[in-house]
C-alpha positions in Angstrom: -32.6 -69.8 -11.2 -30.0 -70.8 -13.8 -32.5 -70.5 -16.6 -33.4 -67.0 -15.6 -29.7 -66.0 -15.5 -29.2 -67.5 -18.9 -32.2 -65.6 -20.3 -30.9 -62.3 -18.9 -27.4 -62.9 -20.5 -29.0 -63.8 -23.8 -31.1 -60.6 -23.7 -28.0 -58.5 -23.0 -26.1 -60.2 -25.9 -29.0 -59.6 -28.3 -29.5 -56.0 -27.1 -33.0 -56.5 -25.8 -32.8 -54.6 -22.5 -35.6 -53.1 -20.5 -36.1 -49.3 -20.1 -34.9 -49.5 -16.5 -31.6 -51.1 -17.6 -31.2 -48.5 -20.4 -31.6 -45.6 -17.9 -28.9 -46.8 -15.6 -27.2 -44.0 -13.6 -23.9 -45.9 -13.4 -21.2 -43.4 -14.5 -19.2 -44.2 -17.6 -15.8 -45.5 -16.8 -12.9 -43.1 -17.1 -9.5 -42.7 -15.5 -10.5 -39.3 -14.1 -13.7 -40.5 -12.3 -11.9 -43.6 -11.0 -8.9 -41.4 -9.8 -6.4 -43.4 -11.9 -4.6 -40.4 -13.3 -0.9 -40.1 -12.6 -0.2 -38.0 -9.6 2.8 -36.8 -7.5 2.7 -38.1 -4.0 5.7 -36.5 -2.2 6.9 -38.3 0.9 8.0 -35.8 3.5 11.0 -37.6 5.0 13.0 -35.9 7.8 15.7 -35.1 5.4 13.4 -33.3 3.0 11.7 -31.3 5.8 15.0 -30.2 7.3 16.3 -29.3 3.8 13.2 -27.1 3.1 13.5 -25.2 6.3 17.2 -24.8 5.9 16.8 -23.5 2.3 14.2 -20.9 3.4 16.6 -19.7 6.2 19.5 -19.5 3.8 17.5 -17.4 1.4 15.5 -15.2 3.8 18.2 -14.2 6.3 20.6 -12.6 3.8 17.7 -10.7 2.2 16.6 -9.5 5.6 20.2 -8.3 6.5 20.5 -6.6 3.1 17.1 -4.8 3.6 18.0 -3.7 7.1 21.4 -2.4 5.8 19.7 -0.5 3.0 17.1 1.0 5.4 19.9 2.1 7.8 21.7 3.8 5.0 18.8 6.2 4.4 19.3 9.6 5.9 16.1 11.2 7.2 15.2 14.5 8.8 11.7 14.9 10.3 10.4 18.1 11.7 6.9 18.6 13.1 5.9 22.2 12.8 2.1 22.5 13.2 2.3 23.5 16.9 5.5 25.6 16.8 4.3 27.6 13.8 1.4 29.1 15.8 2.3 32.4 17.4 2.6 32.5 21.2 -0.4 34.9 21.5 -2.6 32.4 19.6 -1.6 29.3 21.6 -4.8 27.6 22.6 -6.7 29.3 19.8 -5.1 27.5 16.9 -8.4 27.2 15.0 -9.0 31.0 15.1 -5.4 31.5 13.9 -5.7 29.2 10.9 -9.1 30.3 9.8 -8.3 34.0 10.0 -7.1 35.2 6.6 -5.5 38.3 8.0 -3.0 36.5 10.3 0.6 36.0 9.2 1.1 32.3 8.6 4.8 32.5 7.6 7.0 30.3 9.8 10.8 29.9 9.8 12.4 26.6 10.8 16.0 25.5 10.9 17.1 22.0 10.2 20.5 20.4 10.9 21.6 17.7 8.4 23.0 14.8 10.5 24.8 13.1 7.7 25.6 14.0 4.1 22.5 13.5 2.0 23.2 12.6 -1.6 20.9 14.0 -4.3 18.2 13.6 -5.0 16.8 14.5 -1.6 13.1 13.8 -1.4 10.8 16.3 0.3 7.6 14.9 1.8 4.8 16.4 3.9 3.4 14.0 6.5 -0.1 14.2 7.9 -1.4 12.3 10.9 -5.0 11.6 11.9 -6.2 12.4 8.4 -8.5 9.6 7.1 -8.2 9.8 3.4 -9.6 6.2 3.3 -13.1 7.3 4.6 -15.7 5.9 2.2 -17.5 9.1 1.5 -14.3 11.0 1.0 -12.8 8.4 -1.4 -16.0 8.3 -3.5 -16.2 12.1 -3.8 -14.6 12.5 -7.2 -15.5 12.2 -10.8 -13.0 10.2 -12.9 -15.1 10.8 -16.0 -14.7 14.6 -15.5 -11.0 14.4 -15.0 -10.5 12.5 -18.3 -13.0 14.0 -20.7 -13.7 17.7 -21.2 -17.2 16.9 -22.5 -18.0 15.3 -19.1 -17.5 18.4 -16.9 -21.1 18.2 -15.8 -20.7 14.7 -14.3 -20.7 16.0 -10.7 -23.5 14.1 -9.0 -21.1 11.9 -7.0 -19.0 14.9 -5.9 -21.6 16.4 -3.5 -21.3 18.7 -1.6 -18.5 20.1 -3.8 -20.0 19.4 -7.2 -21.4 22.8 -8.3 -21.1 26.4 -7.4 -24.2 28.2 -5.8 -25.3 29.3 -9.3 -25.2 25.8 -10.7 -21.9 25.8 -12.6 -19.8 22.6 -12.4 -16.6 22.6 -10.4 -13.6 21.2 -12.1 -12.1 19.1 -10.4 -15.1 18.4 -8.2 -15.3 16.5 -5.0 -13.9 16.5 -1.4 -10.5 15.1 -2.3 -9.6 17.9 -4.7 -11.3 20.5 -2.4 -9.1 19.5 0.5 -5.8 19.9 -1.5 -2.8 20.3 0.7 -1.6 24.0 0.5 1.4 24.4 2.8 4.5 25.6 0.9 8.2 25.3 1.7 11.2 27.5 0.6 14.7 26.1 1.4 17.9 28.0 1.7 21.5 27.5 2.8 23.5 30.6 3.9 20.9 32.8 2.3 21.2 31.0 -1.0 17.9 29.6 -2.2 17.8 25.9 -2.9 15.7 25.0 -6.0 13.0 22.4 -5.5 12.1 20.2 -8.5 8.4 19.5 -8.7 8.4 17.7 -12.0 7.6 14.0 -12.2 6.5 13.7 -8.6 3.3 12.0 -9.6 3.0 8.5 -11.1 3.4 8.6 -14.9 0.3 6.3 -15.2 -1.8 8.8 -13.3 -0.7 11.7 -15.4 -1.4 9.9 -18.7 -4.4 7.7 -17.9 -6.3 9.5 -15.1 -5.9 13.2 -15.8 -6.5 14.7 -19.2 -4.3 17.4 -20.9 -7.5 18.9 -22.3 -9.3 19.4 -19.0 -8.6 22.7 -17.2 -9.7 23.8 -13.6 -12.9 25.8 -13.5 -14.7 27.4 -10.6 -12.3 25.6 -8.2 -12.5 26.9 -4.6 -15.3 29.3 -5.6 -18.1 27.4 -4.0 -19.9 28.0 -0.7 -17.0 26.4 1.1 -13.3 27.2 0.7 -11.0 24.2 1.4 -7.3 23.8 0.7 -5.1 24.9 -2.2 -6.0 26.7 -5.4 -5.2 25.6 -9.0 -3.9 27.6 -12.0 -6.8 27.7 -14.5 -4.4 28.0 -17.4 -2.6 24.7 -16.7 -4.3 21.4 -17.6 -4.9 18.8 -14.9 -2.3 16.4 -16.3 0.4 19.0 -15.4 -1.0 19.8 -11.9 1.2 17.3 -10.2 0.5 18.5 -6.6 -3.1 17.7 -7.2 -2.4 14.3 -8.8 -0.2 13.3 -5.9 -2.9 14.4 -3.4 -5.7 12.6 -5.2 -4.0 9.2 -4.9 -5.6 8.6 -1.5 -3.7 7.0 1.3 -4.8 3.8 3.0 -3.8 4.8 6.5 -4.5 7.9 8.7 -0.8 8.6 8.9 0.8 9.1 5.4 3.5 10.9 3.5 3.1 12.5 0.1 5.9 13.7 -2.2 6.3 17.5 -2.4 9.4 17.7 -4.6 13.1 16.9 -4.8 16.3 18.8 -4.1 18.7 18.0 -6.9 21.9 18.8 -4.9 23.8 17.2 -2.0 23.2 18.5 1.5 26.3 18.3 3.6 26.7 17.0 7.1 26.1 19.5 9.9 24.7 22.0 7.4 21.9 24.2 8.6 18.9 24.4 6.3 16.5 27.3 6.7 12.9 26.5 5.7 10.3 29.2 5.3 6.9 27.6 5.7 3.5 29.0 4.7 1.4 27.3 7.4 -1.9 27.4 5.6 -3.4 23.9 5.9 -5.9 23.4 8.7 -5.2 20.3 10.7 -6.1 21.9 14.0 -9.9 21.3 13.6 -9.4 17.5 13.7 -6.4 17.2 16.0 -4.0 16.4 13.1 -0.2 16.8 12.9 2.0 18.1 10.1 5.6 17.2 9.5 8.2 18.1 7.0 10.4 15.2 5.9 13.7 15.3 4.0 14.9 11.9 3.0 17.3 10.1 0.7 16.4 6.7 -0.9 17.9 3.3 -1.2 17.1 0.3 -3.5 14.2 -0.6 -1.3 12.9 3.0 -1.1 12.7 5.2 2.0 13.6 4.4 5.6 11.6 1.3 6.6 12.9 -1.6 8.7 9.7 -3.7 8.6 10.7 -5.6 5.5 14.1 -6.6 6.9 12.7 -7.5 10.3 10.0 -9.7 8.6 12.5 -11.6 6.5 14.8 -12.1 9.5 12.0 -13.3 11.6 10.8 -15.9 9.1 14.4 -17.0 8.3 15.3 -17.3 12.0 12.2 -19.3 12.8 12.9 -21.7 9.9 16.6 -22.0 11.0 15.5 -22.8 14.5 13.0 -25.5 13.3 15.7 -27.0 11.0 18.2 -27.3 13.9 15.5 -28.6 16.3 14.5 -31.4 13.8 18.2 -32.3 13.3 18.7 -32.7 17.0 15.4 -34.7 17.4 16.4 -36.9 14.4 19.9 -37.6 15.9 18.8 -38.4 19.4 15.4 -40.1 18.7 15.7 -41.6 15.2 12.7 -43.3 13.7 12.7 -45.9 10.9 10.6 -44.7 8.0 7.5 -46.9 7.5 7.9 -48.9 10.7 4.5 -50.5 11.4 5.2 -50.7 15.1 4.2 -47.0 15.4 0.7 -47.7 14.2 -1.9 -47.2 17.0 -3.3 -50.7 16.8 0.2 -52.2 17.0 1.1 -50.0 20.0 -2.0 -51.1 21.8 -3.0 -54.6 20.7 -5.6 -55.1 23.5 -7.5 -52.0 22.4 -7.7 -53.2 18.8 -8.8 -56.7 20.0 -11.7 -55.2 21.9 
């Protein structure tokens, strides 16, 4: 036995190893494979855990209070008009009313401003039960056509609103553009018209990167079906901001889209007269239409969800921090005490 071991060691020293020894699958030594790299191994002591929870509470609770305060400072007026703007003799026949081109669809509403609304006052239209996130609806558009005048014929994906009956391409094509919102609002105070600014209501990135200044509407709302609003054929798509706002589809069935801005203050208890052209058909699918006037704060419009979320998380962390403090004071535990190990707490079980 000793002679064989000596021969093996002599063979290794001389480099004479067998093929099996040369093809050894033993990994080459490295600090990475042997897990010998330096690493951080934090020890979560009671003090560190309590400190982390307390820090989160200290940061989140003030942010939540500030967010709620900002949301409460927003003044908002919401008026649902789809039902009231149907004449009394057409009640129960709303679909006949909206589809009949000869009926008078003008409606006058009066809004009372509850608090002074500092300019700019944002004007939104709100739709309910309108699923802009439907897969077929979202895909029914041609981004190539919107950007490049030489791609006007790229309308395959826009069916059924891709081409006119005589085969001419519709620009812009697709169901999204075809269903463009077309209610209009005119505001006045004491018979004085309030000007509505409709410039820069769309995202600047959409105007510059998604809609070309060299593409003009063609054959729009001239197909077999007539949908929503019409477009001025002498204005390029990059300047048709109502269309751009509408074509940024909403994720939820209830959504608001910016209509314009009022660049003057609206005083408390002031009566605003709104003349509405009630053209958009929401009656066929049981939808609702609302007109919204709203100011804005540093977090945007009126929305208490963000503040409530921060306060909920901050309050939960504060409760946990206080609970751990009480537990640590009344039932302290020495860190690293081996008596808490299961085999030390039950020696008979470990002996078995």
